KEMARPA-462361 format. One record per residue: residue number from 1; y, z, x of N, C-alpha, C, O in turn; residue in three letters. Coordinates in pm, 1 decimal. Each point is the difference from the previous one (the first is absolute). Layout:
residues N
+------+----------+----------+----------+----------+----------+----------+----------+----------+----------+----------+----------+----------+------+
| resi |     n.c2 |     n.c3 |     n.c1 |    ca.c2 |    ca.c3 |    ca.c1 |     c.c2 |     c.c3 |     c.c1 |     o.c2 |     o.c3 |     o.c1 | resn |
+------+----------+----------+----------+----------+----------+----------+----------+----------+----------+----------+----------+----------+------+
|  NUM |        Y |        Z |        X |        Y |        Z |        X |        Y |        Z |        X |        Y |        Z |        X |  Ala |
...
+------+----------+----------+----------+----------+----------+----------+----------+----------+----------+----------+----------+----------+------+
This chain:
residues 83
+------+----------+----------+----------+----------+----------+----------+----------+----------+----------+----------+----------+----------+------+
| resi |     n.c2 |     n.c3 |     n.c1 |    ca.c2 |    ca.c3 |    ca.c1 |     c.c2 |     c.c3 |     c.c1 |     o.c2 |     o.c3 |     o.c1 | resn |
+------+----------+----------+----------+----------+----------+----------+----------+----------+----------+----------+----------+----------+------+
|    1 |   2100.6 |  11295.1 |    142.3 |     15.5 |    140.4 |     24.3 |    143.2 |     31.9 |     44.6 |     56.7 |    101.0 |    -41.8 |  Met |
|    2 |      1.4 |   -185.8 |    125.5 |    134.6 |     28.4 |     50.3 |    101.7 |      0.4 |   -112.6 |     96.3 |     76.7 |      4.0 |  Trp |
|    3 |   -116.1 |   -161.0 |   -104.3 |     91.3 |     -1.0 |   -114.6 |     -9.2 |    132.0 |    -76.0 |    101.3 |     54.2 |    -44.4 |  Lys |
|    4 |   -222.6 |     -3.2 |     30.0 |    -18.8 |    128.5 |    -69.0 |     68.0 |    112.4 |     78.0 |     64.9 |     86.3 |    -59.3 |  Ala |
|    5 |    -79.4 |    -87.1 |    192.1 |     63.0 |    103.0 |     82.0 |    151.7 |     -7.4 |     -9.6 |     66.9 |    103.2 |     -5.0 |  Leu |
|    6 |    -12.3 |   -223.9 |      2.3 |    144.8 |    -17.2 |    -11.9 |     51.2 |     42.8 |   -137.6 |    113.8 |     45.1 |    -12.9 |  Asp |
|    7 |   -196.9 |    -59.3 |    -88.6 |     39.9 |     31.4 |   -137.1 |     12.9 |    150.4 |    -24.6 |     77.2 |     42.5 |    -86.0 |  Tyr |
|    8 |   -152.4 |     37.8 |    161.2 |     -3.1 |    144.3 |    -21.8 |    135.7 |     63.6 |     26.2 |     70.6 |    -37.2 |     93.8 |  Leu |
|    9 |    -35.4 |    133.0 |   -177.8 |    126.8 |     71.0 |     11.2 |    -25.3 |    150.0 |     13.9 |   -109.7 |     48.2 |    -28.0 |  Arg |
|   10 |    210.8 |     23.6 |     71.1 |    -11.2 |    144.9 |     15.7 |    -52.4 |     62.7 |   -128.8 |     47.8 |    -29.7 |   -109.5 |  Glu |
|   11 |   -146.3 |    116.5 |    125.0 |    -61.8 |     64.7 |   -115.8 |   -125.5 |    -70.2 |    -48.2 |    -77.8 |     59.2 |    -74.9 |  Gly |
|   12 |     55.3 |   -184.2 |    115.5 |   -121.6 |    -73.0 |    -35.6 |   -117.5 |     49.2 |     83.9 |     18.8 |     67.7 |    101.1 |  Asp |
|   13 |   -139.3 |   -102.1 |   -143.8 |   -121.3 |     28.7 |     76.2 |    -85.4 |   -125.5 |      4.7 |    -31.5 |    -58.9 |   -103.4 |  Thr |
|   14 |     -5.5 |     18.7 |    223.6 |    -92.1 |   -112.4 |     17.6 |   -141.7 |     53.6 |     -9.7 |    -38.0 |     89.9 |     75.0 |  Leu |
|   15 |    -40.8 |   -144.9 |   -167.7 |   -139.3 |     41.6 |    -19.1 |    -89.7 |   -116.6 |     37.1 |     15.7 |   -110.6 |    -51.7 |  Val |
|   16 |   -111.0 |    136.2 |    142.6 |    -96.5 |   -102.7 |     40.5 |   -140.8 |     52.5 |    -24.9 |    -22.6 |    120.9 |      4.8 |  Val |
|   17 |    -72.7 |   -210.8 |    -31.5 |   -137.0 |     46.0 |    -23.1 |    -63.1 |     59.7 |    126.1 |    -77.0 |     95.7 |     -8.4 |  Pro |
|   18 |    109.6 |   -152.2 |    125.4 |    -51.3 |     54.4 |    126.1 |     91.4 |    -43.9 |    113.8 |     76.8 |    -95.1 |    -13.8 |  Ser |
|   19 |    -85.9 |    165.4 |    126.2 |     88.2 |    -27.0 |    113.5 |    -10.5 |   -143.0 |     51.0 |     99.3 |    -57.8 |     44.2 |  Leu |
|   20 |   -218.5 |      0.8 |    -50.0 |    -15.8 |   -135.3 |     54.6 |     76.1 |   -104.8 |    -80.9 |     16.9 |   -112.8 |     46.3 |  Asp |
|   21 |     28.7 |    147.6 |   -164.8 |     81.7 |    -92.5 |    -79.7 |    144.7 |     -1.9 |     48.6 |     75.7 |    -91.2 |    -33.1 |  Arg |
|   22 |    -37.3 |    192.1 |    111.8 |    136.4 |      8.5 |     50.0 |     12.0 |    -53.1 |    142.6 |    100.8 |    -61.2 |     35.4 |  Leu |
|   23 |   -201.8 |     84.1 |     45.2 |      5.3 |    -45.8 |    138.9 |   -133.5 |     13.9 |     68.8 |    -86.4 |     75.8 |    -44.0 |  Gly |
|   24 |     69.9 |   -148.9 |    151.4 |   -126.4 |     -1.5 |     72.9 |     -2.5 |     93.9 |    120.3 |   -106.7 |     44.9 |     41.9 |  Arg |
|   25 |    224.1 |    -15.4 |     13.4 |      7.1 |     78.7 |    122.5 |     68.4 |    133.5 |    -28.0 |     94.8 |      7.1 |    -78.3 |  Phe |
|   26 |   -143.8 |     98.2 |    143.1 |     52.0 |    134.1 |    -21.4 |    150.6 |      4.7 |     24.0 |     74.5 |     55.8 |    -80.5 |  Ile |
|   27 |    -30.2 |   -114.5 |    191.4 |    142.9 |      7.2 |     32.0 |     84.3 |    -70.2 |   -106.0 |    112.4 |     42.2 |    -27.5 |  Gln |
|   28 |   -165.3 |   -149.1 |    -32.3 |     72.6 |    -69.0 |   -107.5 |      8.6 |     87.6 |   -125.5 |    105.5 |      9.5 |    -62.8 |  Asp |
|   29 |   -217.8 |     54.5 |     26.9 |     -1.1 |     87.3 |   -117.0 |    100.9 |    113.1 |     14.8 |     76.9 |     29.0 |    -91.7 |  Leu |
|   30 |    -78.6 |     34.4 |    208.7 |     90.9 |    111.5 |     23.2 |    144.5 |    -47.9 |     -1.6 |     86.8 |     67.7 |    -55.0 |  Ile |
|   31 |    -59.9 |   -183.3 |    114.5 |    136.8 |    -53.6 |      1.9 |     47.7 |    -33.5 |   -141.7 |    113.9 |     30.2 |    -35.6 |  Ala |
|   32 |   -199.9 |    -91.9 |    -44.8 |     38.1 |    -37.3 |   -136.9 |     28.9 |    124.7 |    -82.1 |    102.6 |      7.8 |    -67.6 |  Ile |
|   33 |   -192.9 |     90.1 |     73.2 |     17.6 |    121.0 |    -80.4 |    120.0 |     81.2 |     50.4 |     71.9 |     60.1 |    -79.9 |  Val |
|   34 |    -50.3 |    -58.0 |    210.7 |    118.3 |     68.8 |     54.0 |    127.3 |    -68.2 |    -48.2 |     97.2 |     67.0 |    -34.7 |  Ser |
|   35 |    -97.3 |   -198.9 |     32.3 |    115.1 |    -74.2 |    -50.8 |     25.4 |     29.4 |   -147.1 |    114.8 |     13.2 |    -42.6 |  Gly |
|   36 |   -222.1 |     -3.0 |    -34.5 |     14.4 |     34.2 |   -141.8 |     59.5 |    139.2 |    -15.6 |     87.8 |     22.6 |    -83.2 |  Leu |
|   37 |   -136.5 |     69.2 |    163.7 |     48.4 |    138.0 |     -8.7 |    149.1 |      7.2 |     32.8 |     74.6 |     72.0 |    -66.5 |  Arg |
|   38 |    -31.0 |   -145.9 |    168.0 |    142.1 |     -1.0 |     36.4 |     86.6 |    -53.2 |   -113.5 |    116.4 |     37.5 |    -14.2 |  Lys |
|   39 |   -175.2 |   -125.6 |    -66.4 |     72.6 |    -58.1 |   -114.3 |    -12.0 |     86.1 |   -125.4 |     57.8 |    -32.9 |   -103.6 |  Arg |
|   40 |   -133.1 |    143.8 |    112.2 |    -18.0 |     86.7 |   -116.0 |   -105.3 |    -49.3 |    -95.6 |      1.2 |     34.9 |   -118.1 |  Gly |
|   41 |    -94.3 |   -117.6 |    169.1 |   -107.7 |    -56.3 |    -81.4 |   -130.7 |     71.0 |     35.3 |    -33.1 |     14.7 |    117.6 |  Val |
|   42 |    -40.2 |     28.9 |   -218.6 |   -128.4 |     65.5 |     20.8 |   -110.9 |   -101.2 |     20.8 |     18.0 |   -119.6 |    -23.1 |  Gly |
|   43 |   -133.3 |    169.0 |     67.0 |   -116.1 |    -85.8 |     22.2 |   -125.2 |     73.4 |    -45.0 |    -18.8 |    117.7 |     30.7 |  Phe |
|   44 |    -67.0 |   -188.7 |   -104.0 |   -127.0 |     55.8 |    -44.5 |   -109.7 |   -103.0 |     22.3 |     13.5 |   -116.5 |    -37.6 |  Thr |
|   45 |   -123.2 |    161.8 |     99.8 |   -119.7 |    -81.7 |     14.3 |   -109.9 |     67.3 |    -80.3 |    -37.9 |    113.6 |     28.6 |  Ser |
|   46 |    -12.9 |   -183.3 |   -128.6 |    -95.9 |     59.8 |    -92.3 |   -134.9 |     30.4 |     65.6 |    -54.8 |    108.4 |    -19.9 |  Leu |
|   47 |      1.4 |   -201.4 |     97.0 |   -133.9 |     18.3 |     59.6 |     -1.8 |    115.1 |    100.6 |    -92.5 |     81.2 |      0.2 |  His |
|   48 |    193.7 |    -74.5 |     84.3 |      4.6 |    103.1 |    103.3 |     64.8 |    129.4 |    -48.1 |      8.3 |     97.1 |     75.2 |  Glu |
|   49 |     37.3 |    -95.5 |   -199.6 |     65.9 |    114.8 |    -62.5 |    116.3 |     49.0 |     88.0 |      7.6 |    117.5 |     36.1 |  Val |
|   50 |     81.1 |   -209.9 |     -3.5 |    120.6 |     30.5 |     76.4 |    120.3 |     -9.1 |    -92.6 |     11.8 |    -94.1 |    -78.4 |  Leu |
|   51 |     77.5 |    192.0 |     87.5 |    118.4 |     -0.3 |    -85.1 |    115.3 |     61.2 |     78.3 |      5.7 |    121.5 |     18.7 |  Asp |
|   52 |     86.4 |   -206.4 |     27.2 |    111.8 |     49.8 |     80.9 |    114.2 |     53.6 |    -85.2 |    105.1 |     35.8 |     53.2 |  Thr |
|   53 |   -124.2 |    -29.8 |   -184.8 |    104.9 |     56.3 |    -84.5 |     -8.4 |    152.2 |     -4.6 |     86.5 |     65.1 |    -58.6 |  Thr |
|   54 |   -190.8 |     -7.7 |    120.5 |    -15.3 |    145.1 |      6.2 |     19.0 |     46.4 |    144.5 |    -27.1 |    -75.9 |     93.0 |  Thr |
|   55 |     73.1 |    199.1 |    -73.2 |     15.6 |     50.1 |    137.0 |   -131.1 |     -4.1 |     78.8 |     -0.4 |    -36.3 |    117.6 |  Pro |
|   56 |   -109.2 |     72.9 |   -180.9 |   -129.6 |     -3.7 |     67.8 |    -41.4 |   -140.8 |     38.0 |    -56.6 |    -22.2 |    107.0 |  Gly |
|   57 |     84.7 |    -72.6 |   -194.5 |    -33.1 |   -139.7 |     28.1 |     79.2 |    -55.0 |    116.7 |    -53.3 |    -74.9 |     81.9 |  Gly |
|   58 |    181.2 |    111.8 |    -73.6 |     82.1 |    -44.6 |    113.1 |    -49.4 |     60.9 |    130.4 |      5.3 |    -64.0 |    105.0 |  Arg |
|   59 |    -52.9 |    187.1 |   -111.9 |    -47.3 |     69.2 |    119.8 |   -127.3 |    -62.9 |     54.8 |    -12.9 |    -17.8 |    121.1 |  Leu |
|   60 |    -81.1 |    -16.0 |   -208.7 |   -131.1 |    -47.1 |     47.1 |    -10.9 |   -151.2 |      8.8 |   -101.4 |    -50.5 |     48.2 |  Val |
|   61 |    202.5 |    -24.0 |    -93.2 |    -13.2 |   -145.5 |     -4.7 |    -48.6 |    -62.9 |    130.4 |   -101.0 |    -70.3 |     -2.5 |  Phe |
|   62 |    168.0 |     91.8 |    117.3 |    -46.7 |    -68.8 |    122.8 |   -144.0 |     35.5 |     36.4 |    -75.0 |    -85.5 |     47.1 |  Pro |
|   63 |     36.3 |    211.2 |    -68.9 |   -135.6 |     43.1 |     35.6 |   -103.6 |    -61.7 |    -93.4 |   -107.2 |    -41.1 |     44.2 |  His |
|   64 |    139.4 |     34.7 |   -173.6 |    -92.9 |    -58.5 |    -96.4 |    -15.7 |   -149.6 |     22.8 |   -108.6 |    -54.2 |    -20.7 |  Arg |
|   65 |    214.6 |    -13.4 |     62.8 |     -9.0 |   -143.3 |     28.0 |    -97.6 |    -23.0 |    114.6 |    -88.6 |    -85.0 |    -10.2 |  Val |
|   66 |    103.5 |    158.8 |    117.8 |    -90.3 |    -14.6 |    114.5 |   -144.0 |     28.6 |    -42.4 |    -91.4 |    -73.3 |     38.0 |  His |
|   67 |     70.8 |    177.7 |   -115.1 |   -133.0 |     37.4 |    -46.1 |    -59.7 |   -107.1 |    -91.2 |   -116.5 |    -36.7 |     15.2 |  Ser |
|   68 |    195.6 |    -13.3 |   -109.4 |    -48.5 |   -101.5 |    -94.3 |    -37.1 |   -129.1 |     70.9 |   -103.9 |    -59.7 |    -28.4 |  Ser |
|   69 |    188.8 |     16.9 |    120.6 |    -27.6 |   -123.6 |     72.6 |   -124.7 |     16.4 |     86.2 |    -80.9 |    -92.3 |      9.7 |  Val |
|   70 |     64.6 |    208.3 |     52.5 |   -119.9 |     25.3 |     79.7 |   -126.2 |     -4.7 |    -83.7 |   -101.8 |    -53.5 |     43.8 |  Gly |
|   71 |    107.5 |    108.8 |   -163.9 |   -115.1 |     -1.8 |    -89.8 |    -34.2 |   -142.6 |    -41.1 |   -117.2 |    -37.9 |      0.1 |  Thr |
|   72 |    217.1 |    -40.8 |    -34.9 |    -22.7 |   -138.8 |    -40.0 |    -61.8 |    -78.9 |    115.0 |    -93.2 |    -77.9 |    -20.3 |  Val |
|   73 |    145.2 |     98.2 |    140.6 |    -53.1 |    -72.1 |    115.7 |   -145.2 |     38.9 |     25.9 |    -81.0 |    -85.6 |     35.5 |  Met |
|   74 |     46.9 |    212.7 |    -52.7 |   -138.5 |     44.2 |     18.2 |    -91.8 |    -64.3 |   -103.2 |   -109.6 |    -45.5 |     32.6 |  Ser |
|   75 |    155.7 |     42.2 |   -157.3 |    -80.6 |    -63.2 |   -106.4 |    -19.1 |   -148.9 |     27.3 |   -109.4 |    -52.8 |    -20.1 |  Cys |
|   76 |    212.8 |    -14.2 |     64.9 |    -11.9 |   -142.6 |     32.7 |    -99.7 |    -21.5 |    111.9 |    -79.9 |    -93.6 |     -5.1 |  Asp |
|   77 |     83.6 |    178.8 |    105.9 |    -94.2 |    -12.9 |    112.2 |   -143.0 |     19.5 |    -46.9 |    -90.0 |    -71.5 |     44.0 |  Ala |
|   78 |     68.0 |    167.6 |   -132.6 |   -134.6 |     25.1 |    -52.7 |    -47.4 |   -119.6 |    -80.6 |   -114.5 |    -42.9 |     14.4 |  Ile |
|   79 |    201.4 |    -11.5 |    -99.5 |    -38.0 |   -116.0 |    -80.2 |    -34.7 |   -120.6 |     87.4 |    -92.1 |    -75.2 |    -32.0 |  Leu |
|   80 |    165.2 |     56.4 |    141.8 |    -30.6 |   -111.2 |     90.9 |   -136.6 |     18.2 |     64.7 |    -71.0 |    -97.8 |     23.5 |  Arg |
|   81 |     33.9 |    221.7 |      5.3 |   -129.7 |     25.2 |     62.1 |   -114.5 |    -21.1 |    -98.5 |   -108.5 |    -44.5 |     37.5 |  Cys |
|   82 |    134.2 |     76.7 |   -162.8 |   -105.0 |    -11.3 |   -102.5 |    -24.6 |   -146.5 |    -35.0 |   -114.3 |    -40.6 |    -20.9 |  Ile |
|   83 |    219.9 |    -37.7 |     14.5 |    -15.9 |   -139.8 |    -44.1 |    -27.1 |    -94.6 |    112.0 |    -15.3 |   -120.0 |    -22.8 |  Thr |
+------+----------+----------+----------+----------+----------+----------+----------+----------+----------+----------+----------+----------+------+
């Protein structure tokens, strides 16, 4: 993953299938995407429908990350109780 992040150039967009493919912790996700933004690189997560290449996507990114991670954690907790 680090090689892919280093390869990205201004104007590129990193596309991931879901946030958990980029990082495990909220602070890491926000730091990585903030670093990409500073370099002029966009970010898109297909599962969570996040796209920082749009003004709206940049505005809601931190809030959607917290919401998405909370939902995943709730689903994991439910699955642990069922099994």
